[in-house]
C-alpha positions, 0 to 999 in steps of 0.5 A: 213225280216226286212231288205229287207221290209226296201230297198224295201220301200226306193225304193217303197216310196222313199222321202215319210216321213217315221217318224215324231217326235214330235221335229220336226225331220223327216226321209224319207224312203230313209234317213231311209234306207241310215242311218240305213246302216251307223249305221250297218256299226258302230256296225260292227266296234265296233266288232258286227257280226251275231248272237251278240245281242244288247240291247237298253235302250232308250226312244221311239225315233226315234233312237231306231228304227234306230239302231233296223233297223241297227242290223237287217241288220248284223244279230244282235238281238235286245232286249229293255228295257222299259224307264219306268223300274227302275234301278233294273229292267233293271240290271235283264233285262241285266242279262237275255240277257246277250248282247253283247252291251248295247246302252243307254242314260245316264238317261237310264243307271243306273243299267246296269252292269259295266262288260258289253260293253256300249255305251252312246248316246245323243236323238238330236233334231237335224237332222244332228246330228242324232245318229252322234257318231254311224254312219260310211259309211266305213263298208257297212253291205253285204246283209245277206242269206235269213234264216228264222230261224235268230233271230231279236228281243227279246220282254220282258213280262211285269214281272206280275207274276214274272221276265220278260221273253224275247220272241225271234221272228224269220224272220219266225215269223215276216214274218207271222205277216206282212201277217196276218196284210196286207194279204200280200199287200203293202201299199200306206200310211197313218198315225199311231201314235204307242200307245206302248214304241218301246221295247213293242211286239206291235212296234218291231214285227208290224215295218215291216208290218208298213213299208210295207204298206207306213206309216208315223209313228209319234213318241211321247217322251210319249204317250199322249191322247191331242197329240194323238187327235191332231195328229188323227184330223191332219192326218185324221187317221181313226183308234185309237188304244191303251189298254183300259186305253189309249181309257179311256184317250182320252175319259177324255180329255177336250172339246173331242167334240171340236176335229174334229174325224169324220174321225175315223172308228174304234176304236181297243183296244188291250191286253185284255178285255175292260170294258162295259161301256168304249165301250159304251161310246167309240162307242158314242164318236167316232161313230165308232165301237169298235174292242177288241183285245186280244193277248200277247207277246208271241203270237206276239201281234196276237190272238182273235179278236171281229169283228168291226160289233159284236153285242152287247153282242160280243162287250161287254162282249167277246174277239171275236174269233181266227183271220184267221190263229190262233186256240184257244182251252181251256184245263183243269186241266187234259190237256183235253178239257173242255165242251162248256161253262166250264172255263179253260185254253186258248191255242193259236196255230199261226204262229205269236207265239214266237220262244222261251223264250231267253235262257230259255229252262225250260220256253220255253218247259213249255208254248211251248207244241206241238206247242201250246202256254200256255197263263195262261189265264182262259176262256170258249167258248159258243155255239156261238164260242165266247170266254169269259175271266175268269182271270189268272190262278194266279188270280183265289181264293178260297170262301169257297170251291168254285172257283172265277174268277175276270174277270167273275165278272167284266164283269158283275158288270162292266156294273152297270150303275154307274160304269166306272171300276172296278176290283175284288181282292182276300183278306185273310178271317178267315172263308171263306179263301179268299173273293173278294174285288171290287175297283170301279171307279164311272163314275160321280166323288162323286157317292156314290156307296155301296156294296148292290148296287153292290149285288142287281145288280149281284145277278141274274146274279151270284152265291152268293159265287162270289159276292164282300165282299167290295167295295173300292171307287177310284178315278183311277185304278193304272197302270203299264208299258203299260197301264195295270191295277197293280192288284198285288199293290191292292192284296198288299193293301188288305194283308196290311189291313190285317196285 
């Protein structure tokens, strides 16, 4: 599926720029097709065949995209390692993947087992030397037979609940994602700044539709708010996209008001909910509607969304409704549908959902149930059909015998005018079992916000047992790879205080 799109894009868009890098290297659609053919030849010479797997431990770079496309042209499966991971994490992914070949740079090779075949490449700033040692025009890839079930890529989860799992996507899922994101219509151009590392599901499963739209992808070595705003201004990009933490970083850029951003027609925040205060600030600052997109690695980056024409209630406190082609349901612990308004676990059914976990039948069986994806997210749906998250199944804690769902509490308390961001983290208590600690980033530096302020603000909206027992004021919340809040780090902090 990806090879066909690359070849068709080369024909349709020819000399139009497909990829432009921060180091000024750029490739046209025609050159992207040609060079990826040559890299396919080099992979064949190294013994890779249809069904082999190559693991890319590379920076977010043009080299990554070329090798991914090249591998797909000969039926080789590509898996990626987030470049922010450390040696031990890299080793764990190698052991899960069991690759036939690892392609890496010297800087990102630590942790790779010595018994695995490894190819070290250089990231160049010279277009003529682009993958110079990994190109061969003597081995041209033959056209693969059509096979919707052919494996294409493996995208690893963030590992927030333990060892990361690899979500496998085949031609069938990539085709569904391309159709759902573009309605199957080929585009005529535009510009896009990818907001995730290329090993992320937001890039690997989305590349086919991005190329079919004829977009120019602006590749940053690392995501930087100032650079993103410069590119939006220069190329008149109409949609700003990222996770909520990235949107917050854009709003913190000095002299934001001096950028000419009247081209922006929408702000799209993926991954999960956004703090209500952030939604309001972004709407005002960019003078554009704000859409929250809920999805996961396993769902192929597609799930629920709030409408760009959403009411204040929908845009601030919900994750919207299932996107076209997606079904959602909420089940209780007994496996039955819960009543409207009750909290249970969210399940999704979407053609974009992963095929399976890579070489992990046990977890595949656990998380794919009769075509439904078990998300491990707690949610409830209202009479209005809008879904509201309440946290992760492993984040819920019990205070004095009552269940407390952190995101339900956060959605209320984070609307306090003195709060920019907050999370609720459980802490062990000798009498009540567990209580909540609110980690708060004030809207103004040095803002004095007390526990009494929070309790007073929330007491008419939340039951007393849901309110925090402590408040900790912080300058910023810790982030994991992918710009998600690191709740595990904060939970460890509260445990250390108990010791």
